[in-house]
MIKE-997468 format. One record per residue (C-alpha): residue number from 1; residue in three letters; x, y, z. Coordinates in Angstrom, 2 decimals. Layout:
BEGIN
i, aa, px, py, pz
NUM, ALA, X, Y, Z
...
END
This chain:
BEGIN
i, aa, px, py, pz
1, MET, 20.26, 5.89, -19.85
2, ASP, 22.48, 3.13, -19.67
3, ASN, 25.65, 4.57, -17.15
4, ILE, 24.23, 2.85, -13.93
5, SER, 26.34, 5.74, -11.65
6, GLU, 23.82, 8.16, -13.49
7, ARG, 20.52, 5.71, -12.90
8, LYS, 21.74, 5.09, -9.44
9, ASN, 21.00, 9.24, -8.56
10, LEU, 17.25, 8.54, -10.08
11, PRO, 14.94, 8.51, -7.48
12, ILE, 11.86, 5.13, -6.60
13, GLY, 8.84, 6.49, -7.92
14, PHE, 5.58, 5.76, -5.65
15, THR, 2.20, 6.01, -6.92
16, ASP, -1.21, 4.71, -5.90
17, SER, -4.84, 5.97, -6.05
18, GLY, -4.60, 8.75, -4.05
19, LEU, -2.69, 8.94, -0.44
20, GLY, -2.54, 5.94, 1.00
21, GLY, 0.57, 4.54, 0.00
22, LEU, 2.38, 7.08, 1.65
23, SER, 2.46, 4.54, 4.13
24, VAL, 4.36, 2.16, 2.12
25, LEU, 6.77, 5.26, 1.83
26, ARG, 7.14, 6.14, 5.46
27, GLU, 8.46, 2.46, 5.22
28, ALA, 11.07, 2.81, 2.38
29, ILE, 12.17, 6.29, 3.54
30, ARG, 13.05, 4.14, 6.50
31, VAL, 14.98, 1.59, 5.18
32, MET, 16.64, 3.31, 2.38
33, PRO, 16.96, 6.93, 4.06
34, ALA, 19.59, 7.91, 1.27
35, GLU, 17.13, 7.67, -1.22
36, ASP, 14.94, 10.46, -3.36
37, PHE, 11.41, 9.63, -4.12
38, ILE, 8.99, 11.11, -5.84
39, TYR, 5.18, 10.10, -5.15
40, TYR, 2.35, 10.10, -7.69
41, GLY, -0.78, 9.96, -5.69
42, ASP, -4.17, 9.97, -8.05
43, SER, -6.89, 10.82, -6.38
44, GLN, -8.59, 12.75, -8.65
45, ASN, -9.26, 8.97, -9.91
46, ALA, -9.88, 7.58, -6.13
47, PRO, -11.31, 5.45, -5.39
48, TYR, -9.34, 2.60, -7.43
49, GLY, -11.45, 0.01, -5.62
50, THR, -14.89, 0.32, -6.70
51, LYS, -13.64, 0.29, -10.70
52, PRO, -13.51, -1.89, -13.30
53, GLU, -10.12, -4.13, -13.26
54, GLU, -9.65, -2.73, -17.16
55, GLU, -10.03, 0.79, -15.85
56, ILE, -7.77, 0.71, -13.58
57, ARG, -4.93, -0.78, -15.18
58, ASN, -5.19, 1.97, -17.32
59, LEU, -5.09, 4.60, -14.67
60, THR, -2.17, 2.59, -13.36
61, PHE, -0.28, 2.95, -16.59
62, ALA, -1.02, 5.95, -17.08
63, ALA, 0.33, 7.20, -13.51
64, ALA, 3.76, 4.86, -14.55
65, ASN, 4.29, 6.42, -17.92
66, LYS, 3.99, 9.72, -16.19
67, LEU, 6.61, 8.45, -13.79
68, PHE, 8.81, 7.00, -16.20
69, ASP, 8.61, 9.83, -18.08
70, GLU, 10.03, 12.36, -14.53
71, GLY, 12.96, 9.55, -14.50
72, VAL, 12.67, 7.37, -12.25
73, LYS, 15.07, 4.11, -10.94
74, GLY, 12.59, 1.75, -10.12
75, LEU, 8.36, 1.66, -9.20
76, VAL, 6.42, 0.98, -6.26
77, VAL, 3.17, 0.28, -6.77
78, ALA, 1.23, 1.23, -3.32
79, CYS, -1.62, 0.39, -3.86
80, ASN, -2.78, -3.81, -3.75
81, THR, -6.03, -3.12, -6.32
82, ALA, -3.42, -1.92, -8.55
83, THR, -0.77, -4.48, -8.27
84, SER, -3.42, -6.87, -8.78
85, ALA, -5.03, -5.70, -11.76
86, ALA, -1.11, -4.20, -13.48
87, VAL, 1.50, -5.30, -11.94
88, ARG, 2.15, -8.32, -14.15
89, PRO, 1.30, -5.97, -17.40
90, LEU, 3.67, -3.60, -15.98
91, ARG, 6.80, -5.81, -15.96
92, ASN, 6.22, -7.47, -19.17
93, THR, 6.19, -4.37, -20.92
94, PHE, 8.70, -2.91, -19.03
95, PRO, 11.24, -5.25, -17.61
96, ASP, 14.19, -3.51, -17.01
97, MET, 12.56, -1.55, -14.80
98, PRO, 12.24, -3.01, -10.59
99, ILE, 8.60, -2.66, -10.35
100, VAL, 7.26, -4.06, -7.05
101, GLY, 3.90, -3.90, -6.21
102, ILE, 1.74, -4.80, -2.65
103, GLU, 0.13, -7.67, -1.62
104, PRO, -2.34, -7.88, 1.67
105, ALA, -0.11, -9.35, 4.27
106, ILE, -1.71, -13.01, 4.21
107, LYS, 1.01, -15.49, 4.44
108, PRO, 2.35, -13.81, 6.63
109, ALA, -0.96, -14.01, 9.05
110, ALA, -1.59, -17.25, 7.94
111, MET, 2.02, -18.79, 8.49
112, GLN, 2.24, -17.30, 12.30
113, SER, -1.25, -18.35, 12.66
114, ARG, -2.29, -20.07, 15.89
115, GLY, -5.39, -21.12, 14.44
116, GLY, -7.88, -18.22, 15.16
117, ARG, -9.38, -16.29, 12.25
118, ILE, -7.65, -14.00, 10.33
119, LEU, -9.67, -10.66, 9.11
120, VAL, -8.93, -9.17, 5.69
121, MET, -9.80, -5.57, 5.55
122, ALA, -9.57, -4.79, 1.20
123, THR, -11.34, -2.79, -1.13
124, PRO, -14.48, -4.54, -2.53
125, MET, -12.27, -4.52, -6.25
126, THR, -9.76, -6.56, -4.09
127, VAL, -11.85, -8.98, -2.83
128, LYS, -13.04, -9.78, -5.86
129, LEU, -9.70, -9.92, -8.15
130, GLU, -7.90, -13.19, -9.52
131, LYS, -4.96, -12.72, -7.07
132, PHE, -6.72, -12.15, -4.09
133, HIS, -8.53, -15.34, -4.56
134, TYR, -5.56, -17.27, -5.32
135, LEU, -3.64, -16.00, -2.29
136, LEU, -6.92, -17.63, -0.53
137, ASP, -6.80, -20.56, -1.76
138, ARG, -3.59, -20.96, -1.02
139, TYR, -3.20, -20.16, 2.97
140, LYS, -6.65, -21.57, 3.51
141, ASP, -5.25, -24.89, 4.78
142, LYS, -3.35, -23.00, 7.48
143, ALA, -5.72, -20.43, 9.05
144, GLN, -9.70, -19.69, 8.55
145, ILE, -8.96, -15.83, 6.53
146, ILE, -11.97, -14.50, 5.91
147, PRO, -12.36, -10.82, 3.89
148, LEU, -13.95, -8.33, 4.62
149, PRO, -14.90, -5.41, 1.84
150, CYS, -14.61, -1.92, 3.10
151, GLU, -16.32, 0.21, 0.61
152, GLY, -15.75, 3.68, 1.73
153, LEU, -12.92, 3.10, 4.19
154, MET, -10.28, 4.25, 2.18
155, GLU, -12.14, 7.81, 2.21
156, PHE, -11.36, 8.14, 5.98
157, VAL, -7.83, 8.69, 4.59
158, GLU, -8.36, 10.73, 1.81
159, ARG, -10.15, 13.44, 4.11
160, GLY, -7.99, 13.31, 6.70
161, ASN, -9.89, 11.87, 9.19
162, LEU, -7.91, 8.91, 10.68
163, ASP, -10.18, 8.82, 13.97
164, GLY, -13.46, 9.87, 15.92
165, VAL, -16.98, 8.63, 16.27
166, GLU, -17.55, 8.72, 12.19
167, LEU, -15.10, 6.13, 12.59
168, ASP, -16.18, 4.18, 15.10
169, ALA, -19.53, 4.03, 13.68
170, TYR, -17.41, 2.55, 10.76
171, PHE, -15.89, -0.04, 12.58
172, GLU, -19.02, -0.95, 14.91
173, GLU, -20.83, -1.62, 11.61
174, HIS, -19.00, -3.31, 8.99
175, LEU, -16.28, -4.70, 11.53
176, LEU, -17.80, -5.63, 15.12
177, PRO, -20.25, -8.61, 13.59
178, TYR, -16.77, -10.42, 12.38
179, ILE, -14.96, -10.06, 15.46
180, THR, -15.25, -13.30, 17.28
181, ASP, -13.27, -14.63, 20.53
182, ASP, -11.40, -16.62, 18.61
183, THR, -10.16, -13.65, 16.21
184, GLU, -6.47, -13.28, 16.53
185, THR, -5.41, -11.29, 13.50
186, ILE, -6.18, -8.40, 11.36
187, VAL, -4.94, -7.78, 7.58
188, LEU, -4.62, -4.30, 6.40
189, GLY, -5.13, -5.36, 2.70
190, CYS, -5.01, -1.55, 1.48
191, THR, -2.59, 1.08, 1.20
192, HIS, -4.64, 3.98, 3.35
193, TYR, -5.66, 1.40, 6.27
194, PRO, -2.36, 1.45, 8.30
195, PHE, -3.07, 5.29, 8.90
196, LEU, -6.62, 4.23, 10.58
197, ARG, -4.37, 1.58, 12.59
198, PRO, -3.87, 3.57, 16.23
199, HIS, -7.33, 4.79, 16.50
200, LEU, -8.37, 0.87, 15.26
201, LYS, -6.18, -0.42, 17.71
202, GLU, -7.56, 2.20, 20.72
203, PHE, -11.65, 0.24, 18.88
204, LEU, -10.11, -2.69, 19.81
205, GLY, -9.54, -1.94, 23.17
206, LYS, -8.06, -5.36, 25.17
207, ARG, -8.72, -7.20, 22.81
208, PRO, -5.48, -9.58, 21.84
209, ILE, -5.77, -9.43, 18.03
210, GLN, -2.53, -8.11, 16.22
211, ILE, -2.88, -5.77, 12.87
212, ILE, -0.47, -6.34, 10.01
213, ASP, 0.10, -4.62, 6.46
214, GLY, 2.54, -5.79, 3.76
215, SER, 3.96, -1.97, 4.03
216, LEU, 7.43, -2.94, 5.32
217, GLY, 7.78, -6.55, 3.35
218, THR, 7.29, -4.48, -0.11
219, ALA, 9.82, -1.48, 1.15
220, LEU, 12.74, -4.34, 1.70
221, GLU, 11.43, -6.12, -1.71
222, MET, 12.14, -3.03, -3.56
223, LYS, 15.54, -2.20, -1.34
224, ARG, 16.70, -5.82, -2.12
225, ARG, 15.87, -5.17, -6.14
226, LEU, 17.75, -2.17, -6.21
227, ALA, 20.33, -3.66, -4.83
228, GLN, 20.51, -6.92, -7.56
229, LYS, 20.83, -4.25, -10.20
230, GLY, 23.88, -2.31, -8.11
231, LEU, 21.24, 1.11, -8.22
232, LEU, 21.26, 1.74, -4.09
233, ARG, 22.96, 4.51, -2.83
234, THR, 25.26, 4.26, -0.43
235, GLU, 26.18, 7.87, 0.64
236, ASN, 25.71, 9.14, 3.94
237, ARG, 22.72, 11.48, 3.08
238, ARG, 19.07, 12.08, 3.82
239, GLY, 17.23, 11.68, 0.49
240, ASN, 14.54, 14.22, -0.85
241, VAL, 10.90, 13.41, -1.28
242, LEU, 8.90, 14.77, -4.03
243, ILE, 5.21, 14.98, -3.48
244, GLN, 2.18, 15.29, -6.50
245, ASN, -1.34, 14.41, -7.07
246, SER, -3.76, 14.69, -9.77
247, GLU, -5.66, 16.56, -8.21
248, ASN, -3.87, 19.89, -8.16
249, ASN, -4.86, 20.46, -4.44
250, PRO, -2.28, 22.25, -2.19
251, GLU, -4.59, 20.72, 0.61
252, LEU, -3.88, 17.43, -0.36
253, ILE, -0.15, 17.74, -0.79
254, LYS, -0.01, 19.66, 2.70
255, LEU, -2.41, 16.28, 3.73
256, SER, 0.40, 14.06, 2.31
257, HIS, 3.14, 15.74, 4.00
258, ARG, 1.23, 15.53, 7.22
259, LEU, 0.64, 11.48, 6.71
260, LEU, 3.91, 11.19, 5.59
261, SER, 5.46, 12.51, 9.21
262, LEU, 3.56, 10.60, 11.49
263, PRO, 6.12, 7.82, 13.31
264, VAL, 5.84, 4.37, 11.71
265, GLU, 4.38, 2.04, 14.33
END
């Protein structure tokens, strides 16, 4: 499809290992309200964060090809692990398609650091990947950055379990031992984790720790790339959202809509 005006009316595609990328989609809807979106969650193969890199790449390519076949004008890989494993080869394979990934918000955390510790909560695979270590090395002189592999945390979101004593117990075991008086920032390095932010804030109590993630930056980057190509919709309209999931479970689609309707903090 070469006609710009025809391409402009196509939806923007989103893919993630499950429901986490809905946190990025929430931001995209906010910054591009006139656009239509198709979201594809691969919950059948979740979590990606414990799989070998080649398998993650293959799963991400399969999801991308599905969305390309349906017709999208851009693709957001709304998963930190999939971004690290697959965004570069995706861009090489589809050079004319605007493709945006997400990465842990280490750069903004480091650039605004006051010298305290930065904890980066991420999936075990994200923490192992080369791109993550490149980010750490790039900003290691700006701040003390400590990666925390959080195995099993994204599954709380996949189950719709966004608060409660079970989550408290997880934070007490996996996060609390790393929090000190000079901890200034927690980076949510998996797109599932922003849905746990309200309960995490509650868990942290009065500690002056800021919590950040890369969702808004990713949404704005897709907006910029579409504008560059003349593909942004400018009509005064409210776009539509279609949610699909590899696990053919109506309850997951219901949960997806519930997560999508939660307010952006």
